[in-house]
N, C-alpha and C positions, 0 to 999 in steps of 0.2 A: 534429571530429577523424575520420580516416578509420580504419575498423575492417580492411577488407580492400578488394582492387582486383580486379575481375573485368569480364570482357567480357559485355556485356548485349546479348541479341539479341530481347527480348520487345516486345510493343505496338507493332510497326512501326518500331522504333528500331534500325536496322541498323548493325552495324559500329562502334558510337560506344563508347568505353570509358567505363564508369560505375563509380561507386564507392558505399558505403553512406554516402552525404553527408548523407542526410535520411532520416526515417521512411517518406515515400512512397516513396522510391526503394529502401528497405528491402523494401518490398512488391512493388516491380518486380523487382527482384533475386530475391526468393523465387519469383516466377512462372516466372524462368527456371532457377532452380537446383532446384525441387522440384515444378514443373509441375502433373500430376494428383493429386499427394498431398493428402490431406485437410487443408485448413487450419483450418476452422471448423466444429464440429459443435455445434448449437443446437437440440436437440429434432429436428424432422423436416427441419430445414434443414442442409444438408452442402455444403460450400463448398470448392472446390479452390484451392489457390495462384493458378492461372490465372484461375478464376473471381472470386476476390476482387480480383485487379489490374484486371480489367474493370470490376467494381462501383465500385472505388476512382474510376478515371478517369471513370466516368459520375457519380459524386457530386463529383467535383472541376470537372466541367463544370457541375453544378447550381448549385454553390456560386459560380462565378464568374458565372453567369446572373442569381443573384438578388442580385449586387453585392457579393460578399464580395471585398475588397481586401487584399493583403499587410499584414500589421500590425494588422488588424481583429481585436478579440477577438470570439470566437463561443463560445458557452455549451453544454455538453451536461448535461441532468439527466435521467438514465435509469439503470436497473439494467443488469447484465451482460447483453448480448446481441449477436448477430451485426450487428443494425443499428447498435449502439454504434461497433463497430470500422468498419464502412464509412463511417459518418457522419466519426468522426475523421480517417480516412485522406483522405476528401475535402475536409474544411475545411483540414487541414494541407498537402493538394497545392494548394489555392488560395492558401496563404500566410498563413491565417490562425492568430491565436494562440488555442489552444484553451484554454477555461475549464471544466472538469469541476466539477459541483456534487454535493456529499453528498446521496445519495438519502434521508438521514434529517432534511434541513434542513426546517424549517417557511418560510412564506412571507417572514417578516421576515429570516431568515438568508439565505436565498437573495437576497432583494432587496438586502441588504447588498452581497454578493459580486457580483452582476452591476452594481451602480452603482458600486463600487469599481474594479471592472475596465473599466468603460466599454463592457459587452458590445453588440455590434453587432446580435446575433440570437440566438434560443434554439431548441435541438433538444432536445424531451422526448417523453414518453409520457403516455398517459392509462390509466386502469385498473389501475395497479400499486399494488396493496396499498391500493385504495381511496382513494389520493392523488390529489387535484385539483391538481396542480402548477400548471397555469396559473391555476386559480380563486384559489389562495393568493396567488400574485404579484399578480393583479390587485387583490386585496383590500390586499395590504402596500403596494403602490406603482403605482398604475396608470399613472404617468408614465414608467415605465422604458422606454429606448429598446428594450430587446430584445423588448419585447411587441409591439412594432410588426412583428417578423419572428419568427413562431414556426412551426417545422415540428414536425409529431408524427411520428416515426419508427416508433412502433408504437401502435396503438388507434386510436380514432375521432378525427378532427380536429373539434374544435369551431369555431363560427362565427368567423372572423377569423384563422383559422391554415390553415396547408397541409399535407396528407397526404403521408405519404413516397413514394408512387408519383407524385403529382403533383408533387413537389419533384424527383425524378429526371427525369421527362418534360420540366420546365422547362428542363434543361440540354441537351436534343437539338439545339437550334439552335446550341450553341458547337461548334465543331470540336475534334476530339481533339487537334489540335497546338497549340491554345491552352491546353489542360490540361496536355500534356506540357512545354510552355515554362515554366509556371507552376513545375511540379515541379523542372524542370531549373535553375530560379533560386534554389532554396534550397539552402543551404550548411550547414556545421557549426556555423556561429556564428550562423545565424538562430534566432530564438526558435520553439521549438514550441509552448510551453504556459505558462500561468500557473497553477501547482498552488498551491491556498489552504491554508494549514496549519490544523490541527484547530481551534484558537481556544481550547483547555482554559486558557489564562492571558490571555485577552481576546479582542477581536474578531481573526477570522481574517486572515492576512497573506498577499498574494500573491508566490509566488517564481517568477520567470521561469526556465525551463530551456531550454537550446538543443537542437537536433536532435543536435550533436555529443557533448555531455553524456550525452545519452539513449543514443545507440548505444554509445559507447566504454566506458562504466562498466558498462551492462547486459550488454553482450557479454560481458567479463571475468566479470562476476557469474554470468551463464550457464553458463560454462565450470566455474567452480568448484562451482555446483549440481550439474552434471552432466547438463543438458538437451542433446539431440542429436536428430539427425533420426530421425523415426518415433516419438518420444515422443507420449503422449496426456497432456495437460496439462490437469489440472482447475483452472480459474481460479475460486476462490470469493471471494478478495480483490476488493474493488470496484475496478471500472475509473476510478472519480474519483479513485482514490489510485495514486500509483507502484506501489505493490504489485501492483495487479491490472492497471494499464495497461503501465508500462514493463518490469515484472519479470513480467508476464503475456502478453498477446496480442503486444505488440512483440517480446519475447523469442522467442516462438514463432516469428515471422516470420524472425528472424535466424538461427534454429537449424533450422528445418523441422521443429518440432513441431506437433501438431494441438492446438488450444485448443478447449476444452470449457467454456464459460461456465456459470456458475450464478449466478442472479439473487438468490435468498434461501438463504441458510444453513440447512440442516436435517441433522443428523447422520445420520439414516437415509437422506435423499436423496443425501447424498454418498456412503454405503456402496453404494447401488443403482448409482450411475453408475459408481464405481469398478469394478463388478462387470460392468455391462452393456457399458461403453465400453474396458474393460481399461486402465484409467488408469495410467500409470506414473510419472508427477512429480506432486508435491502440495505446493506450499507453504501455510503459512497461519498465523496467531497461535497461541498456545498454547491458546486456548479451542476452537479447532476440532478440534485433535488429542484434547484431554481429552475433549470431547464423543463423538468416534468411538470412541475407547478404551474409554469407559464404556457404550458402547450394546450392550444385551444381544444384539441381532440380529447383531452383528458375528461372535460365535462361528459362525454358520451361513453367512457370506458368504465367498465366494471373492475374497480379496484380493492374490492371488498375483502379481498383475501389478505392484504398487508397487515401483519400484526405487529412485528418490530422493526425499528429503523436505527440506523446509526450514522451520524455525519460526523466526519473529520478529515484528516489529511490537510487543513487549512483552517484559518480563523473562520468562526462560525457566527454570523449574526443573530441577535435575539429576533429580528423580524423574521429571519428564515425558520428558525425554530417555532416561532409562533404560528407561521402558515403552514409548516409540516404537521403540528398538532391540530390545527383547525381545519385545514383543507384536505387531509389524507387520513385514512383509517386507522392509523398505527395506534395500539394499545400502549406501546411504551417508544420513546425516543431517547437514546443516549448520544453523549459525545465523548470525547476522550483526547488522550495526548499521548504522544511517543515519537521517537525518532530512531532511524535505523540504528544508530550507535547504543540504543537502549532496547534492542530486538524489536524495534517499533512499537513497544508496549510499555506504558508506565502508569497510566491512570484512567479511569473512566467515571462518568457521573452515576449517580445512584438512580435506579429506575423508578423509585417511588419519590422522588423529589419534585416540587412544585416546578412547571415549566419555566417559569419566570426565573427561579434559582438556577436551573440548569442552563438558562440562557445568559446568566450573569457568570456563573463559575464554571463555565464549560470545559475547563481542563480537567474537572472531577477529582476524586479524590485517589491517592497512590494505591496500588495493589499492596496487598499484605506483604511484609518483608521488604518492600520498597521505601527508602528514605528519600525525602525531597527538602531542599532549602533554597531560601533566595539570598543572593549575596549582592553587595555593591562592588565597585570596581576596585576596592582594596582587599577583597575577599572577606569581608565581614558580613556576618549573617544578621538579615535584616527582620525587623518583627512584621507581624500582620499588618498589612494595609500598604506596605512600602515596596514600590516596583524596584526589581533587580534581575539579575541574572537566575534563571533557575538550574539548579543543580541536581543531580541524581547519584544516588548509590544502592546498588543491590546486584543480585545474581543475574538480573536482566541486562546489566551493563556489559558491553563488549570488553575483553581482555586487551585489546588493541587494534589498530587497523592493521591489514596485510600488508607485510613486508613495507611497513611505512614508520620506523619508529619516531621520526620528527614529528609528523602528525599526531602519533599517539601520545607523545609528551606535551602538546600544545592542548589535548582535547581531556586527557586524564589527570588528576593529581594524584601524587604518590599513594595516597591512601584510598583510591579507586573513585572518589567523586568525578562525575562527569560533567564538563562544561557543555551546556545545550546550546548557547548562543541566543536563547529566547529569553525575552523580558516577561517577568510573570509578577503576579500579586498573590499572595496568600491570604486567607481569612482566618478567623480563631477557630472555626472548625477542622481546618487542615486541608480543605479544597483550595484549587486555584484556578487562575484564568491566566492565558497568554495574552498579553497586551500587545506585543511586536517581536519582531525580529530584533537583535541587537543592532545589526548593520543597517536596518529599515529606518530605523529613527532617524528624522532630519532636523536640524535646529533654524528656525526661522525667526530672524530678529532677537535672537538669544533665548527663545523658548523652544523647549524640546518638543515636537510633534510627533505622535504616534500614527501613522497611517491606518492602522488597524482601527483605532478608535475613530477616526474621521470617517472611515467607510462604514462603521456601524451606525454613525450618527447621519450620514447621507441615505443609508438604506432605508430611513423612515421617508423619504420622498415617495410619494404614492407611485409617480411615473417610472421609477428607476428599478430594473430587474436585478442588474449586476453591476458592482463597482470596484475599481482598483485604484488606490493613490500612492503616488511616489513623490519622493523629494526631488526637485531639479535645480540647477545652480541659479542664484539671482545676484546682480551687482549689489543691490541694495540691502537685503536682508539676509544674504548668506545662500539661503535655500528657501523655496517655496513650494506648495503642493500643486502636483498636477494631477487632476481626476480623468479617469478613462470610465465611462459609462455607458451600459446599454439598456436601453429603453423597453419597458414590457410591451408585449404586443399590442397593437392598437394606440399606444400612448405616443405622444410628442414630447420629446425633451430637447432643449436647447442649452448651450452653454451659459447664456444669460440667465436663463430660469433656475439653472442648477446653482449658480453663484447667488442669484438673488435669495434662494430658498436658504441655502447655507449660512447666509449673513443673519437671517432670523434665528437660526436654530443653533450655530456654533460658534464659538469664540472667535473673534476677527483674524487671529493669527493662525487658526486651524482652517480658515476657509481656503479651498484651493484657488490659486490664481489663474489656473488654466483648465478648462473642461473640454475634453475631446468626447464627443458622442460618435460610438463605433458600434458595428454589428458584432463583434466578438473580442474576447480577449486571448492573447497568447497563452495557451496552457501547457503544462507537461503532461506525460501520459498518466499522472496519478490526479490530476485535476487542478494542480496549484497553477496560481497565476504566475508567469514569468516575468517578475517586475524588473529583472535587468533589462529585458527586452523593451519595456515601455520606458524605463530611464533613458535608453539610448534613443528611442522615437523623440524623447522631449529634450534632447541634448544634455542629459545627466550624465 
């Protein structure tokens, strides 16, 4: 899909009409459109759009020299960093299908994804949070093909691997025209990457996403989010996920914003970077904003540069949205909805809507040309106001899981409708809200209980900062709720106090029977609470 048509005069390509037909070509167009503007700021490294384009072409030449052919799957296992961006652009430019790996994976998990994708090679780091990614892989499966071609993009390269500078030098023998031709050969229907699902309901599944899907839908999302040229864009969301990759640095290339990557989330560091780099755009999961809002040091920090915010990747409480509106200087806060199988994009709220409406209908409205419906267990379409499974149809929907026809048949109807597994309610306006995951709803004494609803209600207790609710077995009622809560700084929370408050504000069958006061919740790298781990703690 073509987002816009421009005449491109960069990198020695003269007078030839170009379009945003691939992610590497977006980088070429960004060099032409935004030139010496800062494209990436990562510590002491500051790259202009022109410099980023030149590094991309050098990385593309190096990838070609190392034997990467169009359609080869190549993995990146590394935290957010400028080298990640250059590596990704170079591999994509050579025609590879990028396979980003979760930085929290252990050896067996990463080995599974590499084997499933048939990865040709691996680009990784050493010394990140004391993780030995290469050693973990060698211990898990020394026969992996990817281990035969390992490039260390940051850190010391161990024996049998290639360092970053040596890798780039390796490509000097490849003429620039060869790299340009590889990029020119890419089109909107070319596969850009295989993004693996989080694996919360079983082994991760790979979702191929094309260049056209990426550019078209994220360009639209960026318009609604409000990102524009000159914005300083703090990307805390991990690059291995679409939230940090497509809605992160790729979107910044499209819009002319400066990407400021952060490798490890820390609320104090986020506040410092906002102040030092004059960050104007900040997306993230609810846990990010809750932590920033509750940080005592925030009171003395200058956060006046913040202009637009987006909160997603998990259920969003009305109370959090109110606090973001009232306590942070955002001109606009949006929320939205997507899942990997829908290119991680589907819907976004309207920037001009009343905050209370956004809080209630935080799934938003579907993008143009994307259809949604809500169905019951028999597949019947439900009217507005009735909860059921959300279904999606559109060009953002995957064609199928990579090398997994059985899982594809379970997720996709023959006519292309995607089963999301999320429970939603639509209103007459066509907006919707996600009330829960289908698998998370539990039955207590014959009543269906939505953990997300209970979480939203309990968020109204002043002393609570964060909360997660899961269903656990009970001999009498079948299942009951177990709540895990984090107290606000300086506040005191007791299980008895939470239950007493809940009994005054929540229907009896929704009141958690067990409350655990904890210092932190188990999160995956995108900020989602790992409810399976909480169920296991509670005996579920």
